[in-house]
N, CA, C, O and the ligand as a Tripos MOL2 file, in Angstrom:
@<TRIPOS>MOLECULE
protein
  317   315    80     0     0
PROTEIN
NO_CHARGES

@<TRIPOS>ATOM
      1 N         115.2290   78.3100   96.8160 N.3       1 MET1
      2 CA        113.8190   78.2290   97.1250 C.3       1 MET1
      3 C         113.0030   78.9110   96.0340 C.2       1 MET1
      4 O         113.5620   79.5050   95.1130 O.2       1 MET1
      5 N         111.7200   78.8260   96.1370 N.am      2 GLY2
      6 CA        110.8870   79.3800   95.0960 C.3       2 GLY2
      7 C         109.6970   78.4780   94.8770 C.2       2 GLY2
      8 O         109.7490   77.2770   95.1380 O.2       2 GLY2
      9 N         108.6360   79.0660   94.3990 N.am      3 LYS3
     10 CA        107.4050   78.3080   94.2010 C.3       3 LYS3
     11 C         107.3950   77.6730   92.8240 C.2       3 LYS3
     12 O         108.0320   78.1670   91.8930 O.2       3 LYS3
     13 N         106.6730   76.5850   92.7040 N.am      4 LYS4
     14 CA        106.5820   75.8880   91.4310 C.3       4 LYS4
     15 C         105.2190   76.1250   90.8080 C.2       4 LYS4
     16 O         104.2020   76.2220   91.4950 O.2       4 LYS4
     17 N         105.2290   76.2140   89.5070 N.am      5 CYS5
     18 CA        103.9980   76.3060   88.7470 C.3       5 CYS5
     19 C         103.1700   75.0400   88.9670 C.2       5 CYS5
     20 O         103.6820   73.9250   88.8660 O.2       5 CYS5
     21 N         101.8890   75.2270   89.2670 N.am      6 ILE6
     22 CA        101.0610   74.0520   89.5500 C.3       6 ILE6
     23 C         100.6950   73.3020   88.2780 C.2       6 ILE6
     24 O         100.1470   72.2020   88.3440 O.2       6 ILE6
     25 N         100.9910   73.8790   87.1340 N.am      7 VAL7
     26 CA        100.6670   73.2340   85.8710 C.3       7 VAL7
     27 C         101.8510   72.4480   85.3290 C.2       7 VAL7
     28 O         101.7370   71.2560   85.0450 O.2       7 VAL7
     29 N         102.9630   73.1060   85.1900 N.am      8 CYS8
     30 CA        104.0860   72.4680   84.5050 C.3       8 CYS8
     31 C         105.3070   72.3040   85.3990 C.2       8 CYS8
     32 O         106.3390   71.7950   84.9620 O.2       8 CYS8
     33 N         105.1880   72.7380   86.6560 N.am      9 ASP9
     34 CA        106.2670   72.5080   87.6120 C.3       9 ASP9
     35 C         107.4980   73.3710   87.3650 C.2       9 ASP9
     36 O         108.5530   73.1600   87.9620 O.2       9 ASP9
     37 N         107.3460   74.3270   86.4910 N.am     10 ALA10
     38 CA        108.4580   75.2490   86.3110 C.3      10 ALA10
     39 C         108.4700   76.2460   87.4720 C.2      10 ALA10
     40 O         107.5590   76.2670   88.2990 O.2      10 ALA10
     41 N         109.4900   77.0470   87.5140 N.am     11 GLU11
     42 CA        109.5650   78.0450   88.5750 C.3      11 GLU11
     43 C         108.4440   79.0650   88.4060 C.2      11 GLU11
     44 O         108.2720   79.6400   87.3310 O.2      11 GLU11
     45 N         107.7030   79.2770   89.4480 N.am     12 ALA12
     46 CA        106.5360   80.1420   89.3560 C.3      12 ALA12
     47 C         106.9330   81.6070   89.4020 C.2      12 ALA12
     48 O         107.7970   82.0290   90.1710 O.2      12 ALA12
     49 N         106.2710   82.3510   88.5570 N.am     13 THR13
     50 CA        106.4850   83.7890   88.5440 C.3      13 THR13
     51 C         105.2780   84.5160   89.1050 C.2      13 THR13
     52 O         105.3910   85.6060   89.6670 O.2      13 THR13
     53 N         104.1220   83.8900   88.9410 N.am     14 TYR14
     54 CA        102.8840   84.5430   89.3680 C.3      14 TYR14
     55 C         102.1360   83.7060   90.3930 C.2      14 TYR14
     56 O         102.2890   82.4880   90.4810 O.2      14 TYR14
     57 N         101.3380   84.4010   91.1470 N.am     15 LYS15
     58 CA        100.4900   83.7550   92.1360 C.3      15 LYS15
     59 C          99.1140   84.3750   92.0010 C.2      15 LYS15
     60 O          98.9870   85.5850   91.8100 O.2      15 LYS15
     61 N          98.1010   83.5610   92.0980 N.am     16 ILE16
     62 CA         96.7500   84.1000   92.0380 C.3      16 ILE16
     63 C          96.4230   84.7640   93.3600 C.2      16 ILE16
     64 O          96.7070   84.2380   94.4360 O.2      16 ILE16
     65 N          95.8280   85.9140   93.2490 N.am     17 LYS17
     66 CA         95.4670   86.6350   94.4600 C.3      17 LYS17
     67 C          94.5910   85.7820   95.3620 C.2      17 LYS17
     68 O          93.6860   85.0880   94.8980 O.2      17 LYS17
     69 N          94.8700   85.8420   96.6300 N.am     18 ASP18
     70 CA         94.0300   85.2030   97.6430 C.3      18 ASP18
     71 C          94.0040   83.6820   97.5350 C.2      18 ASP18
     72 O          93.1390   83.0370   98.1270 O.2      18 ASP18
     73 N          94.9170   83.1180   96.8050 N.am     19 THR19
     74 CA         95.0050   81.6610   96.7590 C.3      19 THR19
     75 C          96.4600   81.2560   96.9480 C.2      19 THR19
     76 O          97.3410   82.0980   97.1250 O.2      19 THR19
     77 N          96.6860   79.9710   96.9060 N.am     20 SER20
     78 CA         98.0600   79.4760   96.9640 C.3      20 SER20
     79 C          98.4470   78.8440   95.6420 C.2      20 SER20
     80 O          99.3130   77.9700   95.5910 O.2      20 SER20
     81 N          97.8080   79.2860   94.5790 N.am     21 ASP21
     82 CA         98.1090   78.7250   93.2650 C.3      21 ASP21
     83 C          99.1890   79.5340   92.5820 C.2      21 ASP21
     84 O          99.0790   80.7510   92.4270 O.2      21 ASP21
     85 N         100.2180   78.8450   92.1840 N.am     22 TYR22
     86 CA        101.3500   79.5070   91.5450 C.3      22 TYR22
     87 C         101.4460   79.0850   90.0900 C.2      22 TYR22
     88 O         101.1710   77.9410   89.7290 O.2      22 TYR22
     89 N         101.8420   80.0330   89.2790 N.am     23 TYR23
     90 CA        101.9890   79.7490   87.8540 C.3      23 TYR23
     91 C         103.2740   80.3640   87.3500 C.2      23 TYR23
     92 O         103.7310   81.3990   87.8360 O.2      23 TYR23
     93 N         103.8510   79.6910   86.3490 N.am     24 CYS24
     94 CA        104.9440   80.3230   85.6420 C.3      24 CYS24
     95 C         104.3380   81.3280   84.6610 C.2      24 CYS24
     96 O         103.1220   81.3730   84.4740 O.2      24 CYS24
     97 N         105.1750   82.1050   84.0600 N.am     25 GLN25
     98 CA        104.6760   83.1600   83.1820 C.3      25 GLN25
     99 C         103.8370   82.5960   82.0400 C.2      25 GLN25
    100 O         102.7670   83.1200   81.7280 O.2      25 GLN25
    101 N         104.3180   81.5480   81.4310 N.am     26 GLU26
    102 CA        103.6140   80.9690   80.2910 C.3      26 GLU26
    103 C         102.2340   80.4630   80.6700 C.2      26 GLU26
    104 O         101.2410   80.8040   80.0270 O.2      26 GLU26
    105 N         102.1750   79.6630   81.6960 N.am     27 CYS27
    106 CA        100.8970   79.0880   82.1000 C.3      27 CYS27
    107 C          99.9570   80.1830   82.6010 C.2      27 CYS27
    108 O          98.7460   80.1060   82.3970 O.2      27 CYS27
    109 N         100.4980   81.1650   83.2320 N.am     28 ALA28
    110 CA         99.6680   82.2640   83.7010 C.3      28 ALA28
    111 C          98.9980   82.9510   82.5270 C.2      28 ALA28
    112 O          97.8050   83.2520   82.5670 O.2      28 ALA28
    113 N          99.7660   83.1940   81.4940 N.am     29 GLN29
    114 CA         99.2110   83.8690   80.3260 C.3      29 GLN29
    115 C          98.2260   82.9710   79.5940 C.2      29 GLN29
    116 O          97.2450   83.4460   79.0220 O.2      29 GLN29
    117 N          98.4930   81.6760   79.6150 N.am     30 GLU30
    118 CA         97.5880   80.7540   78.9650 C.3      30 GLU30
    119 C          96.2670   80.6680   79.7010 C.2      30 GLU30
    120 O          95.2050   80.6330   79.0810 O.2      30 GLU30
    121 N          96.3290   80.6330   80.9950 N.am     31 ASN31
    122 CA         95.1350   80.3970   81.7880 C.3      31 ASN31
    123 C          94.4110   81.6770   82.1590 C.2      31 ASN31
    124 O          93.2200   81.6550   82.4680 O.2      31 ASN31
    125 N          95.1130   82.7710   82.1300 N.am     32 PHE32
    126 CA         94.5130   84.0320   82.5430 C.3      32 PHE32
    127 C          94.8130   85.1020   81.5160 C.2      32 PHE32
    128 O          95.9410   85.5780   81.3910 O.2      32 PHE32
    129 N          93.7890   85.4620   80.7960 N.am     33 ALA33
    130 CA         93.9750   86.5570   79.8520 C.3      33 ALA33
    131 C          94.2640   87.8430   80.6110 C.2      33 ALA33
    132 O          94.9850   88.7240   80.1430 O.2      33 ALA33
    133 N          93.6830   87.9160   81.7810 N.am     34 ASP34
    134 CA         93.8540   89.1330   82.5780 C.3      34 ASP34
    135 C          94.8580   88.8750   83.6930 C.2      34 ASP34
    136 O          94.5260   88.2890   84.7240 O.2      34 ASP34
    137 N          96.0570   89.3100   83.4740 N.am     35 LEU35
    138 CA         97.1030   89.0330   84.4490 C.3      35 LEU35
    139 C          96.9690   89.8900   85.7010 C.2      35 LEU35
    140 O          97.7370   89.7400   86.6520 O.2      35 LEU35
    141 N          95.9970   90.7800   85.6950 N.am     36 SER36
    142 CA         95.8170   91.5900   86.8930 C.3      36 SER36
    143 C          95.2370   90.7560   88.0250 C.2      36 SER36
    144 O          95.2490   91.1680   89.1850 O.2      36 SER36
    145 N          94.7290   89.5810   87.6750 N.am     37 LEU37
    146 CA         94.2670   88.6610   88.7170 C.3      37 LEU37
    147 C          95.4380   88.0290   89.4470 C.2      37 LEU37
    148 O          95.3000   87.4340   90.5160 O.2      37 LEU37
    149 N          96.5820   88.1850   88.8270 N.am     38 LEU38
    150 CA         97.7550   87.5390   89.3860 C.3      38 LEU38
    151 C          98.6740   88.5630   90.0130 C.2      38 LEU38
    152 O          98.7010   89.7310   89.6250 O.2      38 LEU38
    153 N          99.4040   88.1070   90.9660 N.am     39 VAL39
    154 CA        100.4360   88.9560   91.5280 C.3      39 VAL39
    155 C         101.7710   88.2820   91.2940 C.2      39 VAL39
    156 O         101.8760   87.0550   91.3020 O.2      39 VAL39
    157 N         102.7590   89.0750   91.0920 N.am     40 LYS40
    158 CA        104.0820   88.5000   90.9100 C.3      40 LYS40
    159 C         104.5990   87.9940   92.2460 C.2      40 LYS40
    160 O         104.4780   88.6490   93.2810 O.2      40 LYS40
    161 N         105.1680   86.8280   92.1820 N.am     41 VAL41
    162 CA        105.6580   86.2200   93.4140 C.3      41 VAL41
    163 C         106.6780   87.1260   94.0810 C.2      41 VAL41
    164 O         106.6440   87.3350   95.2940 O.2      41 VAL41
    165 N         107.5700   87.6530   93.2860 N.am     42 GLU42
    166 CA        108.5930   88.5330   93.8410 C.3      42 GLU42
    167 C         107.9840   89.7700   94.4770 C.2      42 GLU42
    168 O         108.3610   90.1810   95.5750 O.2      42 GLU42
    169 N         107.0330   90.3530   93.7580 N.am     43 GLU43
    170 CA        106.4200   91.5700   94.2710 C.3      43 GLU43
    171 C         105.6420   91.2840   95.5430 C.2      43 GLU43
    172 O         105.6440   92.0720   96.4900 O.2      43 GLU43
    173 N         104.9830   90.1450   95.5390 N.am     44 GLU44
    174 CA        104.2410   89.7670   96.7280 C.3      44 GLU44
    175 C         105.1630   89.6690   97.9260 C.2      44 GLU44
    176 O         104.8670   90.1850   99.0040 O.2      44 GLU44
    177 N         106.2660   89.0080   97.7230 N.am     45 ALA45
    178 CA        107.2170   88.8600   98.8110 C.3      45 ALA45
    179 C         107.7670   90.2150   99.2290 C.2      45 ALA45
    180 O         107.9100   90.5080  100.4160 O.2      45 ALA45
    181 N         108.0700   91.0280   98.2360 N.am     46 GLN46
    182 CA        108.6100   92.3480   98.5090 C.3      46 GLN46
    183 C         107.5780   93.2200   99.2100 C.2      46 GLN46
    184 O         107.8900   93.9930  100.1160 O.2      46 GLN46
    185 N         106.3340   93.0680   98.7570 N.am     47 ARG47
    186 CA        105.2640   93.8730   99.3200 C.3      47 ARG47
    187 C         105.0620   93.5250  100.7960 C.2      47 ARG47
    188 O         104.9040   94.4040  101.6440 O.2      47 ARG47
    189 N         105.0710   92.2460  101.0740 N.am     48 LEU48
    190 CA        104.9050   91.8210  102.4560 C.3      48 LEU48
    191 C         106.0390   92.3470  103.3160 C.2      48 LEU48
    192 O         105.8350   92.8120  104.4370 O.2      48 LEU48
    193 N         107.2230   92.2620  102.7680 N.am     49 LYS49
    194 CA        108.3850   92.7320  103.5030 C.3      49 LYS49
    195 C         108.2690   94.2330  103.7690 C.2      49 LYS49
    196 O         108.4940   94.7080  104.8820 O.2      49 LYS49
    197 N         107.9140   94.9520  102.7230 N.am     50 THR50
    198 CA        107.7620   96.3960  102.8580 C.3      50 THR50
    199 C         106.6530   96.7360  103.8360 C.2      50 THR50
    200 O         106.7720   97.6520  104.6500 O.2      50 THR50
    201 N         105.5730   95.9760  103.7350 N.am     51 PHE51
    202 CA        104.4380   96.2150  104.6060 C.3      51 PHE51
    203 C         104.8390   96.0900  106.0650 C.2      51 PHE51
    204 O         104.4970   96.9280  106.9000 O.2      51 PHE51
    205 N         105.5610   95.0410  106.3450 N.am     52 VAL52
    206 CA        105.9910   94.8100  107.7190 C.3      52 VAL52
    207 C         106.9200   95.9350  108.1780 C.2      52 VAL52
    208 O         106.8190   96.4280  109.3020 O.2      52 VAL52
    209 N         107.8200   96.3230  107.2840 N.am     53 GLU53
    210 CA        108.7580   97.3820  107.6370 C.3      53 GLU53
    211 C         108.0310   98.6990  107.8900 C.2      53 GLU53
    212 O         108.3140   99.4200  108.8470 O.2      53 GLU53
    213 N         107.0870   98.9850  107.0000 N.am     54 GLN54
    214 CA        106.3360  100.2280  107.1610 C.3      54 GLN54
    215 C         105.5240  100.2060  108.4370 C.2      54 GLN54
    216 O         105.4080  101.2080  109.1440 O.2      54 GLN54
    217 N         104.9770   99.0670  108.7080 N.am     55 LYS55
    218 CA        104.1410   98.9530  109.8890 C.3      55 LYS55
    219 C         104.9770   99.1780  111.1340 C.2      55 LYS55
    220 O         104.5160   99.7550  112.1180 O.2      55 LYS55
    221 N         106.2070   98.7140  111.0740 N.am     56 ALA56
    222 CA        107.0910   98.8800  112.2110 C.3      56 ALA56
    223 C         107.3670  100.3580  112.4570 C.2      56 ALA56
    224 O         107.4510  100.8090  113.5990 O.2      56 ALA56
    225 N         107.5050  101.0910  111.3770 N.am     57 GLN57
    226 CA        107.7030  102.5290  111.5380 C.3      57 GLN57
    227 C         106.3480  103.1980  111.6340 C.2      57 GLN57
    228 O         105.6860  103.1200  112.6690 O.2      57 GLN57
    229 N         105.9350  103.8460  110.5820 N.am     58 ARG58
    230 CA        104.5740  104.3320  110.5390 C.3      58 ARG58
    231 C         104.1540  104.4110  109.0960 C.2      58 ARG58
    232 O         104.9260  104.8620  108.2500 O.2      58 ARG58
    233 N         102.9660  103.9870  108.8010 N.am     59 SER59
    234 CA        102.5880  103.7970  107.4180 C.3      59 SER59
    235 C         101.5610  104.8190  106.9600 C.2      59 SER59
    236 O         100.5420  105.0590  107.6060 O.2      59 SER59
    237 N         101.8700  105.3940  105.8460 N.am     60 ASN60
    238 CA        100.8980  106.1880  105.1090 C.3      60 ASN60
    239 C         100.6590  105.4840  103.7870 C.2      60 ASN60
    240 O         100.9010  106.0380  102.7150 O.2      60 ASN60
    241 N         100.1930  104.2920  103.8790 N.am     61 ALA61
    242 CA        100.1820  103.4170  102.7100 C.3      61 ALA61
    243 C          99.1800  103.8650  101.6700 C.2      61 ALA61
    244 O          98.3660  104.7650  101.8820 O.2      61 ALA61
    245 N          99.2780  103.1910  100.5290 N.am     62 SER62
    246 CA         98.4970  103.6280   99.3780 C.3      62 SER62
    247 C          97.0580  103.1460   99.4310 C.2      62 SER62
    248 O          96.1400  103.9520   99.5790 O.2      62 SER62
    249 N          96.8560  101.8640   99.3150 N.am     63 SER63
    250 CA         95.4880  101.3940   99.1640 C.3      63 SER63
    251 C          95.0900  100.3630  100.2060 C.2      63 SER63
    252 O          94.0630   99.6990  100.0710 O.2      63 SER63
    253 N          95.8690  100.2360  101.2020 N.am     64 ALA64
    254 CA         95.5010   99.3030  102.2530 C.3      64 ALA64
    255 C          94.5050   99.9820  103.1940 C.2      64 ALA64
    256 O          94.6490  101.1520  103.5500 O.2      64 ALA64
    257 N          93.5210   99.2300  103.5710 N.am     65 SER65
    258 CA         92.5210   99.8150  104.4520 C.3      65 SER65
    259 C          92.8720   99.5010  105.8930 C.2      65 SER65
    260 O          92.8490   98.3490  106.3270 O.2      65 SER65
    261 N          93.1820  100.5130  106.5910 N.am     66 LYS66
    262 CA         93.5120  100.3090  107.9950 C.3      66 LYS66
    263 C          92.9740  101.4690  108.8200 C.2      66 LYS66
    264 O          92.9820  102.6220  108.3870 O.2      66 LYS66
    265 N          92.5320  101.1550  109.9530 N.am     67 ALA67
    266 CA         91.9610  102.1950  110.8110 C.3      67 ALA67
    267 C          92.9870  102.6070  111.8470 C.2      67 ALA67
    268 O          93.4200  101.8100  112.6790 O.2      67 ALA67
    269 N          93.3520  103.8390  111.7770 N.am     68 GLU68
    270 CA         94.2720  104.3200  112.7780 C.3      68 GLU68
    271 C          93.5030  104.9940  113.9060 C.2      68 GLU68
    272 O          92.8380  106.0080  113.6920 O.2      68 GLU68
    273 N          93.5900  104.4530  115.0550 N.am     69 PRO69
    274 CA         92.8860  105.0650  116.1850 C.3      69 PRO69
    275 C          93.4940  106.4190  116.5240 C.2      69 PRO69
    276 O          94.6920  106.5260  116.7850 O.2      69 PRO69
    277 N          92.6790  107.4220  116.5160 N.am     70 SER70
    278 CA         93.1910  108.7590  116.8050 C.3      70 SER70
    279 C          92.8660  109.1470  118.2390 C.2      70 SER70
    280 O          91.7520  108.9620  118.7300 O.2      70 SER70
    281 N          93.8520  109.6750  118.8650 N.am     71 THR71
    282 CA         93.6370  110.1170  120.2410 C.3      71 THR71
    283 C          93.4110  111.6070  120.2300 C.2      71 THR71
    284 O          94.3580  112.3930  120.2660 O.2      71 THR71
    285 N          92.1630  111.9890  120.1800 N.am     72 GLU72
    286 CA         91.8550  113.4150  120.1130 C.3      72 GLU72
    287 C          91.7810  114.0340  121.4880 C.2      72 GLU72
    288 O          91.5240  115.2290  121.6340 O.2      72 GLU72
    289 N          91.9980  113.2500  122.4510 N.am     73 LYS73
    290 CA         91.9520  113.7670  123.8210 C.3      73 LYS73
    291 C          93.0360  114.8200  124.0320 C.2      73 LYS73
    292 O          92.8520  115.8000  124.7530 O.2      73 LYS73
    293 N          94.1620  114.5860  123.3820 N.am     74 ASP74
    294 CA         95.2860  115.4850  123.5760 C.3      74 ASP74
    295 C          94.9660  116.8940  123.1000 C.2      74 ASP74
    296 O          95.4710  117.8760  123.6460 O.2      74 ASP74
    297 N          94.1240  116.9830  122.0800 N.am     75 LEU75
    298 CA         93.8250  118.2850  121.5040 C.3      75 LEU75
    299 C          93.0210  119.1660  122.4680 C.2      75 LEU75
    300 O          93.1620  120.3890  122.4760 O.2      75 LEU75
    301 N          92.1960  118.5370  123.2610 N.am     76 GLU76
    302 CA         91.3490  119.3160  124.1590 C.3      76 GLU76
    303 C          92.1250  119.8290  125.3620 C.2      76 GLU76
    304 O          91.6980  120.7540  126.0520 O.2      76 GLU76
    305 N          93.2300  119.2320  125.5870 N.am     77 ASP77
    306 CA         93.9580  119.5410  126.8140 C.3      77 ASP77
    307 C          94.9930  120.6310  126.5480 C.2      77 ASP77
    308 O          96.1950  120.3800  126.6350 O.2      77 ASP77
    309 N          94.5360  121.8330  126.2260 N.am     78 ASP78
    310 CA         95.4780  122.9070  125.9130 C.3      78 ASP78
    311 C          95.3420  124.0950  126.8280 C.2      78 ASP78
    312 O          95.8210  125.1830  126.5050 O.2      78 ASP78
    313 N          94.7100  123.9150  127.9470 N.am     79 ALA79
    314 CA         94.5250  125.0220  128.8620 C.3      79 ALA79
    315 C          95.4270  124.9670  130.0770 C.2      79 ALA79
    316 O          95.3660  125.8510  130.9310 O.2      79 ALA79
    317 ZN        103.7400   76.5380   84.0570 Zn       80 ZN80
@<TRIPOS>BOND
     1     1     2 1
     2     2     3 1
     3     3     4 2
     4     3     5 am
     5     5     6 1
     6     6     7 1
     7     7     8 2
     8     7     9 am
     9     9    10 1
    10    10    11 1
    11    11    12 2
    12    11    13 am
    13    13    14 1
    14    14    15 1
    15    15    16 2
    16    15    17 am
    17    17    18 1
    18    18    19 1
    19    19    20 2
    20    19    21 am
    21    21    22 1
    22    22    23 1
    23    23    24 2
    24    23    25 am
    25    25    26 1
    26    26    27 1
    27    27    28 2
    28    27    29 am
    29    29    30 1
    30    30    31 1
    31    31    32 2
    32    31    33 am
    33    33    34 1
    34    34    35 1
    35    35    36 2
    36    35    37 am
    37    37    38 1
    38    38    39 1
    39    39    40 2
    40    39    41 am
    41    41    42 1
    42    42    43 1
    43    43    44 2
    44    43    45 am
    45    45    46 1
    46    46    47 1
    47    47    48 2
    48    47    49 am
    49    49    50 1
    50    50    51 1
    51    51    52 2
    52    51    53 am
    53    53    54 1
    54    54    55 1
    55    55    56 2
    56    55    57 am
    57    57    58 1
    58    58    59 1
    59    59    60 2
    60    59    61 am
    61    61    62 1
    62    62    63 1
    63    63    64 2
    64    63    65 am
    65    65    66 1
    66    66    67 1
    67    67    68 2
    68    67    69 am
    69    69    70 1
    70    70    71 1
    71    71    72 2
    72    71    73 am
    73    73    74 1
    74    74    75 1
    75    75    76 2
    76    75    77 am
    77    77    78 1
    78    78    79 1
    79    79    80 2
    80    79    81 am
    81    81    82 1
    82    82    83 1
    83    83    84 2
    84    83    85 am
    85    85    86 1
    86    86    87 1
    87    87    88 2
    88    87    89 am
    89    89    90 1
    90    90    91 1
    91    91    92 2
    92    91    93 am
    93    93    94 1
    94    94    95 1
    95    95    96 2
    96    95    97 am
    97    97    98 1
    98    98    99 1
    99    99   100 2
   100    99   101 am
   101   101   102 1
   102   102   103 1
   103   103   104 2
   104   103   105 am
   105   105   106 1
   106   106   107 1
   107   107   108 2
   108   107   109 am
   109   109   110 1
   110   110   111 1
   111   111   112 2
   112   111   113 am
   113   113   114 1
   114   114   115 1
   115   115   116 2
   116   115   117 am
   117   117   118 1
   118   118   119 1
   119   119   120 2
   120   119   121 am
   121   121   122 1
   122   122   123 1
   123   123   124 2
   124   123   125 am
   125   125   126 1
   126   126   127 1
   127   127   128 2
   128   127   129 am
   129   129   130 1
   130   130   131 1
   131   131   132 2
   132   131   133 am
   133   133   134 1
   134   134   135 1
   135   135   136 2
   136   135   137 am
   137   137   138 1
   138   138   139 1
   139   139   140 2
   140   139   141 am
   141   141   142 1
   142   142   143 1
   143   143   144 2
   144   143   145 am
   145   145   146 1
   146   146   147 1
   147   147   148 2
   148   147   149 am
   149   149   150 1
   150   150   151 1
   151   151   152 2
   152   151   153 am
   153   153   154 1
   154   154   155 1
   155   155   156 2
   156   155   157 am
   157   157   158 1
   158   158   159 1
   159   159   160 2
   160   159   161 am
   161   161   162 1
   162   162   163 1
   163   163   164 2
   164   163   165 am
   165   165   166 1
   166   166   167 1
   167   167   168 2
   168   167   169 am
   169   169   170 1
   170   170   171 1
   171   171   172 2
   172   171   173 am
   173   173   174 1
   174   174   175 1
   175   175   176 2
   176   175   177 am
   177   177   178 1
   178   178   179 1
   179   179   180 2
   180   179   181 am
   181   181   182 1
   182   182   183 1
   183   183   184 2
   184   183   185 am
   185   185   186 1
   186   186   187 1
   187   187   188 2
   188   187   189 am
   189   189   190 1
   190   190   191 1
   191   191   192 2
   192   191   193 am
   193   193   194 1
   194   194   195 1
   195   195   196 2
   196   195   197 am
   197   197   198 1
   198   198   199 1
   199   199   200 2
   200   199   201 am
   201   201   202 1
   202   202   203 1
   203   203   204 2
   204   203   205 am
   205   205   206 1
   206   206   207 1
   207   207   208 2
   208   207   209 am
   209   209   210 1
   210   210   211 1
   211   211   212 2
   212   211   213 am
   213   213   214 1
   214   214   215 1
   215   215   216 2
   216   215   217 am
   217   217   218 1
   218   218   219 1
   219   219   220 2
   220   219   221 am
   221   221   222 1
   222   222   223 1
   223   223   224 2
   224   223   225 am
   225   225   226 1
   226   226   227 1
   227   227   228 2
   228   227   229 am
   229   229   230 1
   230   230   231 1
   231   231   232 2
   232   231   233 am
   233   233   234 1
   234   234   235 1
   235   235   236 2
   236   235   237 am
   237   237   238 1
   238   238   239 1
   239   239   240 2
   240   239   241 am
   241   241   242 1
   242   242   243 1
   243   243   244 2
   244   243   245 am
   245   245   246 1
   246   246   247 1
   247   247   248 2
   248   247   249 am
   249   249   250 1
   250   250   251 1
   251   251   252 2
   252   251   253 am
   253   253   254 1
   254   254   255 1
   255   255   256 2
   256   255   257 am
   257   257   258 1
   258   258   259 1
   259   259   260 2
   260   259   261 am
   261   261   262 1
   262   262   263 1
   263   263   264 2
   264   263   265 am
   265   265   266 1
   266   266   267 1
   267   267   268 2
   268   267   269 am
   269   269   270 1
   270   270   271 1
   271   271   272 2
   272   271   273 am
   273   273   274 1
   274   274   275 1
   275   275   276 2
   276   275   277 am
   277   277   278 1
   278   278   279 1
   279   279   280 2
   280   279   281 am
   281   281   282 1
   282   282   283 1
   283   283   284 2
   284   283   285 am
   285   285   286 1
   286   286   287 1
   287   287   288 2
   288   287   289 am
   289   289   290 1
   290   290   291 1
   291   291   292 2
   292   291   293 am
   293   293   294 1
   294   294   295 1
   295   295   296 2
   296   295   297 am
   297   297   298 1
   298   298   299 1
   299   299   300 2
   300   299   301 am
   301   301   302 1
   302   302   303 1
   303   303   304 2
   304   303   305 am
   305   305   306 1
   306   306   307 1
   307   307   308 2
   308   307   309 am
   309   309   310 1
   310   310   311 1
   311   311   312 2
   312   311   313 am
   313   313   314 1
   314   314   315 1
   315   315   316 2
@<TRIPOS>SUBSTRUCTURE
     1 MET1         2 RESIDUE 1 A MET
     2 GLY2         6 RESIDUE 1 A GLY
     3 LYS3        10 RESIDUE 1 A LYS
     4 LYS4        14 RESIDUE 1 A LYS
     5 CYS5        18 RESIDUE 1 A CYS
     6 ILE6        22 RESIDUE 1 A ILE
     7 VAL7        26 RESIDUE 1 A VAL
     8 CYS8        30 RESIDUE 1 A CYS
     9 ASP9        34 RESIDUE 1 A ASP
    10 ALA10       38 RESIDUE 1 A ALA
    11 GLU11       42 RESIDUE 1 A GLU
    12 ALA12       46 RESIDUE 1 A ALA
    13 THR13       50 RESIDUE 1 A THR
    14 TYR14       54 RESIDUE 1 A TYR
    15 LYS15       58 RESIDUE 1 A LYS
    16 ILE16       62 RESIDUE 1 A ILE
    17 LYS17       66 RESIDUE 1 A LYS
    18 ASP18       70 RESIDUE 1 A ASP
    19 THR19       74 RESIDUE 1 A THR
    20 SER20       78 RESIDUE 1 A SER
    21 ASP21       82 RESIDUE 1 A ASP
    22 TYR22       86 RESIDUE 1 A TYR
    23 TYR23       90 RESIDUE 1 A TYR
    24 CYS24       94 RESIDUE 1 A CYS
    25 GLN25       98 RESIDUE 1 A GLN
    26 GLU26      102 RESIDUE 1 A GLU
    27 CYS27      106 RESIDUE 1 A CYS
    28 ALA28      110 RESIDUE 1 A ALA
    29 GLN29      114 RESIDUE 1 A GLN
    30 GLU30      118 RESIDUE 1 A GLU
    31 ASN31      122 RESIDUE 1 A ASN
    32 PHE32      126 RESIDUE 1 A PHE
    33 ALA33      130 RESIDUE 1 A ALA
    34 ASP34      134 RESIDUE 1 A ASP
    35 LEU35      138 RESIDUE 1 A LEU
    36 SER36      142 RESIDUE 1 A SER
    37 LEU37      146 RESIDUE 1 A LEU
    38 LEU38      150 RESIDUE 1 A LEU
    39 VAL39      154 RESIDUE 1 A VAL
    40 LYS40      158 RESIDUE 1 A LYS
    41 VAL41      162 RESIDUE 1 A VAL
    42 GLU42      166 RESIDUE 1 A GLU
    43 GLU43      170 RESIDUE 1 A GLU
    44 GLU44      174 RESIDUE 1 A GLU
    45 ALA45      178 RESIDUE 1 A ALA
    46 GLN46      182 RESIDUE 1 A GLN
    47 ARG47      186 RESIDUE 1 A ARG
    48 LEU48      190 RESIDUE 1 A LEU
    49 LYS49      194 RESIDUE 1 A LYS
    50 THR50      198 RESIDUE 1 A THR
    51 PHE51      202 RESIDUE 1 A PHE
    52 VAL52      206 RESIDUE 1 A VAL
    53 GLU53      210 RESIDUE 1 A GLU
    54 GLN54      214 RESIDUE 1 A GLN
    55 LYS55      218 RESIDUE 1 A LYS
    56 ALA56      222 RESIDUE 1 A ALA
    57 GLN57      226 RESIDUE 1 A GLN
    58 ARG58      230 RESIDUE 1 A ARG
    59 SER59      234 RESIDUE 1 A SER
    60 ASN60      238 RESIDUE 1 A ASN
    61 ALA61      242 RESIDUE 1 A ALA
    62 SER62      246 RESIDUE 1 A SER
    63 SER63      250 RESIDUE 1 A SER
    64 ALA64      254 RESIDUE 1 A ALA
    65 SER65      258 RESIDUE 1 A SER
    66 LYS66      262 RESIDUE 1 A LYS
    67 ALA67      266 RESIDUE 1 A ALA
    68 GLU68      270 RESIDUE 1 A GLU
    69 PRO69      274 RESIDUE 1 A PRO
    70 SER70      278 RESIDUE 1 A SER
    71 THR71      282 RESIDUE 1 A THR
    72 GLU72      286 RESIDUE 1 A GLU
    73 LYS73      290 RESIDUE 1 A LYS
    74 ASP74      294 RESIDUE 1 A ASP
    75 LEU75      298 RESIDUE 1 A LEU
    76 GLU76      302 RESIDUE 1 A GLU
    77 ASP77      306 RESIDUE 1 A ASP
    78 ASP78      310 RESIDUE 1 A ASP
    79 ALA79      314 RESIDUE 1 A ALA
    80 ZN80       317 GROUP 0 **** ****
């Protein structure tokens, strides 16, 4: 399995953020001077996997924005 480059049909290495467009390394570099717009397919898959795993346990993630509901009720109940 694996994604195909939408330009040349080679095996895709990169994916554009927030889209379903996949590119191989060559086409990615040709079309995007700034590769930071792209995410590596492998990393994306790994990141999702890690994200799910962390979420299952408990996450102190780096840059994901998530609101953790805090139950401060417990703190008041110390008498
Ligand atoms: Zn390509």
